[in-house]
N, C-alpha and C positions, 0 to 999 in steps of 0.2 A: 953907085948910089943905092942900087937895089940891094946889094950885099950889106951896106951899112944899115939900111932900114930893117932888113931881116935880123941883123945882129942886135939892133936896138930892141926889136920886138922880143927876141929871145931873152935878152937881159931883163926886160920889163916883166916877162912871164915868170922868170926865175925869181925875181924880187917878190912878185905876187904870191908865188908858191911858198917862198920862205916866210913871208908875212902870215900866210894862212896856216903854215905849220906852227909858227910861234903862237898864233892865236889858239890853235887846237891844243897845244901843250899847256898854255895858261888855263884854258877851260878845263882840261883834264885834271890839272893840279888843284884848281878850285873845287872841282867835284870831289876829288879824293880827300882834300882837306875838309870839305863840308861833311863828307861821309864819316871821316875819322872823328870829327867833332861830335857828330850825332851819336856815334857808337860810344865814345867816352862819356858823353852826357847821360846816355841810357844806362851804362854800367854804373856810373856814379849815383844815379837816381835809384836804381835797383838796390845797390849796396846801402844807400841811406835808409831806404824803407825796411830792408832786412835788419839793419842795426837797430832802427827804431822799434820794430816789432819785437825783436829779441829783448830789448831793454824794457819794453812794457810787460813782458811775461817773465822777466828775470826773477829768480828767487834769491838774489844776493842779499835782500833785506830780511831774510828769515832769521829770527833770534833763536839761539840754541841754549839748552840747559843740561843739567847732569843729574837728574833724579833717578833713583833706583826704584825698581818695581817691587811688587809683592809685599806692600806695607798696608795692612787693612786696619781700619778703626771704625767703630759704630757711631762715633760722635762727629760733630761738625769740625771742620779743619780750617784754621786760619791760614789761607794760602798767601804766599808772597806775590804771585802773579795774578792778574785778573784779565781774562779767565786763567785758571790754573793750567799748568802744562805737565804736572806730575807730582809725585809725593804720596803721602798717605791718602787713602781713599776708602769709600764704603765697600763692604764685602759684596754688595749687589751692584752690577753694572747697569747702565741705562740702555734699554732696548734702542737700537739704532732706528732712526726715522725722523719725522717732522713733529715738532712740539710748538704750540702757539703760546705757551707760557714758560717762564723760566724753570729749569730743572735744578736739582741739587748738583752742585759742582762735584761733590764727592762721588756721585754715581757717574757723572760724565767723565771724570778722570779714569775711573775703572774701565770704561768703554775704550778710552784712548790706549790704555795699557794692552787692550786686546787688538790694537791696530786700527782703531777708528779715527776718522777726522771729524772734529767738532767745529761746525760753522756757527758762530754767534753773531747777532746783529742788535743794533740799538732798537729798543721797543718802539721808537718813533720813526723808524725807517719807513719810507713810502711803500704803500701796498704793492705797487708795481715792482719795486726792487725785491720785496719779500717773495713775491710770486716767482721772480727769476731764481732766487735761491732755492725755493721749494722744487723748481723744475730740475735742479741739479741732483737732488736726493732721490735718485731712481735706482740706486744699487745699495747693497749691504755695506756695512762699515762706514756709514755717513750719518751724522747726527746734526740736527738743526734746531736752534732754539733762540729766543730773545735773551739778552743779557743786560740788565740795567747797569748804568755807569760805564759802559764800554768806552775805551779810549779812542776808537775809530768807528766809522759807520758799520764796518764788518771786520771781524777778526777770525782767522781760521787757525785752529790749533790741533796738534797731535802730540804724542808723548815726546817731551823734551824739545818741541819745536813750535814756533808761533810766528804769524805774519799779520800785520795790520794792513787792511785793504781800504781803498778809497770808496768802495761801494760794491753792489752786486754785479756790476759789469766789469770790474777789474779783471783783466785777463790773467793775472797771477793766481787767481783762485783755482781755475782749472788746472794750471801747472802744478800747484801745490797738492791738489787732490791726487793727481797722477803720480807724483813722486812719493808722497808720504802715506797714502792709504795702504794699509797692510804691507808696509815696507819691512822686509825681514831683518834688515840691519838696524832699524830704529824701534822696532816693536818688542817690548819685553816678553809678552806672551803671544808670540806670533802663531796664528792658526786658531786661537781661542775664539769662541762664538761671540756675536754681538746681540744675540737674541736668546730665547729659550729659558730653561730652568736656571735660576740663580740671578736673573735679571729683573728689572722693574720698569714699568711704563708710566709710573706716577710722576707728576710734576711736583715742584718744591712745595707748593701751597697745600697739596694733599698728602705730602710725606715729610713733615718736619722732622729734622734730626735733632737728637738731644745735644746739648752743649757740654755735658759731662757724662762720664760712664755711670750708668745706673748702679746703685749700691745693692748688695745682696738683701733679699727679703728677710724680715725678722722671723725668728723661730716661733712657731705656734704650739709646740709640744709642751708637756708639763715639766720637762727638764730645764732648769735654768741655764742660761748661756754662761759659758766660762767667764769668770771675773778676771779683769786685767790688773786688779789690786794685788799687792804683795801679800804673801801668806802671813797670818798672825799666829800660827801654831808654833809649838816648841821646836819643830824642825827648821833649821835655817833655810832660807831661799837659796836656790842653786846659784852659784857664782859663775860669772862669765869669764873669770880669770882662770888660767890654766892651773891644774892641781900639781903641787910639787911634793913628792914623797921623800922624807929624809932618809939618808943612807944609813945602814946598820954598821 
């Protein structure tokens, strides 16, 4: 009888140990499973936020154009884009910096030809947003001015490139400046200055550009100006036709 009781206790202990091991394995599996789930969740969240952040600062929406540089004109230009991104422009470039009034586009385009980034904003943009934009213009080759009739709250432009922004806090603005300011592959006159002799710091209201090329001043000397009328003398007027000499 004693042997049977001892054997029974041994079997009971073995069953208890087996049950305890099964419980420990289940607990370990649950812990490992929970840990793996947490890791996968964290990786997914980090990846989601990285993708979201990249999407917010992506420059995929930048519009590109194909204007050639070095085309100067003293008169106003009827630009196709607003603000313009290239084409004919004034011989004087706009000194880079902050302007509280609109500037001549013709001067701004010349600055972009030198590698500047021109930040424009709607005149009714909130002062707090304008202050944010002004805080960005802390280095050379940056130009800031209001622009009436803008298609978006803020538009940033450089030579042959442009991006419409949702406002002063749009993260794409900083990305655009980093990529396009003084970019040697997109700047027609890379290395040219944005200040100094040859530039202007006048706003459009103080520097109106003519709409047509000024004509030459009339002569004030006593000699009359040449007449465009045909000659009435006995000598025939020169002919535009080629002269044919008969053969002998």
